[in-house]
C-alpha positions, 0 to 999 in steps of 0.5 A, spaced: 209 377 367 210 376 374 216 372 378 220 374 383 226 372 382 231 377 384 235 373 389 235 368 382 237 373 378 242 375 384 245 367 382 243 365 376 241 372 373 234 369 371 228 373 371 222 370 370 216 373 371 211 373 379 207 376 383 204 376 390 197 378 391 195 386 393 189 387 397 189 381 400 190 377 407 194 373 409 191 365 410 191 362 416 195 355 416 191 350 414 187 352 409 188 352 401 194 347 403 194 346 396 197 352 393 204 351 393 212 355 394 215 354 388 223 355 389 228 356 384 235 356 385 233 356 393 231 362 392 222 363 391 221 364 385 213 362 383 208 360 386 203 353 383 197 349 385 198 341 386 192 339 382 194 331 383 197 328 388 204 329 384 203 333 380 203 341 380 201 347 376 206 352 375 206 358 370 209 357 363 214 363 364 216 360 370 219 352 367 221 355 361 228 357 361 228 362 355 221 365 358 224 365 365 230 369 361 226 374 356 220 376 361 215 372 357 218 376 352 221 368 347 216 364 350 219 356 349 218 349 351 224 348 353 224 348 360 229 348 366 232 342 369 228 339 374 234 339 380 234 346 378 227 346 382 223 345 389 216 345 391 213 346 398 206 344 399 202 344 405 204 351 408 202 357 408 209 362 410 214 363 405 220 359 409 215 353 408 215 351 415 210 346 417 209 344 410 213 338 405 219 340 401 219 336 394 224 335 389 222 336 381 223 328 378 220 332 371 219 340 368 214 339 363 212 346 359 205 347 356 208 345 348 204 351 344 208 356 349 211 358 343 213 365 340 207 365 335 203 364 340 203 370 343 203 370 351 199 365 351 199 357 352 203 360 359 203 353 363 208 348 366 206 342 370 212 339 374 212 331 377 214 332 385 219 325 387 213 323 391 206 323 391 203 328 397 197 326 401 195 333 400 188 334 397 189 336 390 185 342 387 182 339 381 180 343 375 173 345 373 169 340 369 166 343 363 159 342 366 161 348 372 163 353 365 158 357 370 162 358 376 167 362 372 163 366 368 163 374 368 161 377 375 163 372 379 167 373 385 173 368 385 178 367 389 186 368 388 193 366 393 200 367 392 206 367 396 208 374 392 209 381 393 203 386 396 205 391 392 209 393 385 214 397 389 215 392 395 222 390 396 220 383 398 214 378 399 210 377 405 213 372 410 206 369 409 201 367 403 196 372 401 188 371 399 183 375 396 177 375 391 176 378 384 171 378 380 172 376 373 171 380 367 168 379 359 173 377 354 171 384 351 174 388 357 180 385 357 181 386 350 181 393 351 185 393 357 191 389 354 190 390 346 199 391 345 205 386 346 208 384 351 214 388 348 210 394 350 211 397 357 205 400 358 201 394 356 205 388 358 201 384 354 196 382 349 189 378 350 188 372 348 180 369 349 182 362 347 188 361 353 187 366 358 181 369 362 182 375 366 180 378 374 179 384 377 176 391 379 174 396 374 178 401 379 184 396 381 186 396 388 186 388 388 190 384 383 196 379 383 203 381 383 210 379 382 212 372 385 204 369 385 206 367 378 202 361 376 198 361 383 191 359 383 184 363 381 179 359 384 172 358 381 166 358 387 162 351 387 157 347 390 162 345 395 168 349 395 172 351 390 175 349 382 181 351 378 179 356 373 186 359 371 193 360 373 196 367 375 200 369 368 202 377 367 199 384 369 201 391 367 204 392 374 200 390 380 192 392 382 192 398 376 186 401 375 183 399 369 188 393 368 185 387 371 190 381 372 191 376 366 190 368 367 192 362 363 184 359 361 185 351 364 178 350 364 177 349 357 181 351 350 187 349 347 191 348 355 185 344 357 186 339 351 194 339 353 193 339 360 188 332 359 194 328 355 199 329 361 194 329 368 188 326 366 186 326 373 187 333 376 179 335 373 174 333 376 168 329 374 162 332 369 155 331 373 152 325 370 147 326 366 139 324 369 137 318 366 130 319 363 125 315 365 121 310 361 113 313 359 109 309 361 103 309 358 096 308 359 089 306 356 082 305 359 079 299 358 072 296 361 072 289 365 067 285 363 065 281 369 063 286 373 062 292 368 067 297 371 072 301 368 080 300 370 085 302 368 091 298 364 098 301 364 104 298 359 112 299 360 115 299 355 120 294 355 128 296 356 132 294 349 
């Protein structure tokens, strides 16, 4: 899993999974203000995404007490107390300067984040103490499914480490672009269970989506857990996934695994809590009433005329 809790482990023995972006570039201040820095017990732990003025989405293992303590091996929807967390939005810097700091009022781990579902449903919602004026990143609409189909270059971002051997995260948020893989490719990359160090997770196409290059080199890493997988649309981006797990960072043949937010069981759960987090569906174009025309001959002048009848609306 991809959570950076070394500092927290020193104080509370937490071991949640998280990561930072490998092969990326620093994000300039003012860009991506909706990407959240999620601190746990005063130390950096995870990344998240503002999906509504008062709601941040992060990984299930960042909110679950058993999930964080077990590196995701024992998922359960039992959350840490809300007072454990501090969320910073509007800043690209790891120390949060220039951003908004928020306490957390409520922590909700996906109700299906349980052992019987393996490493799936890896999502937590955090309700901020007060709404922010920062524009949220909406979750992709059902009709925008093509924006994150296999092969599409998506954008990842996070506050995590820039390599799996780094001693700590960088001073500034990183972002990069990675292509979505097919479900079949990801299933072959992660055939085993999370307890197998060589695989570090099994793939579930209902609740996960993968992105990365076959040769590796670009990926999320420790500290990026819960961060966004952004799909390109005409007017910007939509949120399609949230960083979940991976085998190491940026390894060949091991793409990053993300919680599948825009469709399936996770979408349905999110709708019950934050229905305003979703991009609106495009209205279907109304069919124009067909006009029926017939030709007739005007008796008075002996000329042909065209008579059209528009069906009445019911």
